[in-house]
N, C-alpha and C positions, 0 to 999 in steps of 0.2 A: 665311691662306696664307703659307709661308714664303718669301723670295726666293731659294731655292736652285730652280735649273730644270735639268732633264735633257732635252737636245734628242734626239727621237728619231724614228724614223719607223714606221709601222705597214704602208707598203708597201714592201719590199725584198725584191730575189730572192737577198739575199746573207745565207746562213746567219750568216757571221762576223760581220756587223751584229747580227742577230737576237740570238745569244747573247752578244754585249759589252753591248747594252742590257738585254737581261735581268739578266746578271751586276751591272751595277751597279746597278738597281733591287733586286736579290734582296741586296745587300751594303747599300744604305743601309735598306731597309726593315729588315732583320736587326740592325742600330744605333740603331734607332727614329730615323733624320733623317729630318726632313720635307722634302719636295721635291713640285716641281710639275713633272708630266712635259708638255713641250711638242712635239706633235706634229708636225713639220714638213710631211708629208705631205699634209696638208690645207690649208696656203696657202704659196703661194710667197712671201708676205712673212715669214713665218715664218724658212724656209730662208734667205734673204738675211738676216734679223736674226743668227740663228746664225753665219751665216760672217763678219758683220759684227764681231761680238763675239769670235770664234775669230781674228780678223785674219787669215784665211785664205780666199780665194773659192773654195776646193774641198776644205773643211772637210766631212765626212760626219759622221753620228750614230755614236755617242752623242757630244756636246759638252756639258761641265758648266759652268754659271755661277752666281756667286750675287751678286746684284742688277746691277749694272754691271761687277763682276769675272769676268773670264774665269778659270776654274780649270784646265781642260785638257780633254784628249779621255781615250779609254778607256785607252791605256797609260800616260797620267801619273797617271789614277786606280787603277790597279792597284798601280802602284810606290808610289803612298801607301799604301796598302791593307797591300803586304808590309812596307814600313818604319814602320808604327803612326803615320805623319804624315796620316791623312785628316782630323781637325778642321782642322789649317794649312790642308793642300789647298783643303778647301771654304772656305776663310777663314771660318771658324766657330769658331776659336781666338783 
């Protein structure tokens, strides 16, 4: 399994979070980039881990991490896709 993790939640009332999560996974799948989906709704420790890595106690999914390196949130991900710098954003380049 790759070191790339996408923190997400399967339990949310927010349409925005659901659509952001599916867009991130759709783009990664489309580019054949391997990642692990981490569902923070299953365990509070995972939510705390995500927030610690993001350096934000209020961080919400999706958050993207490569190993111990925090990549960013949805807005930064989309910006990287638009600027064609996704490999650098994901710390793969």
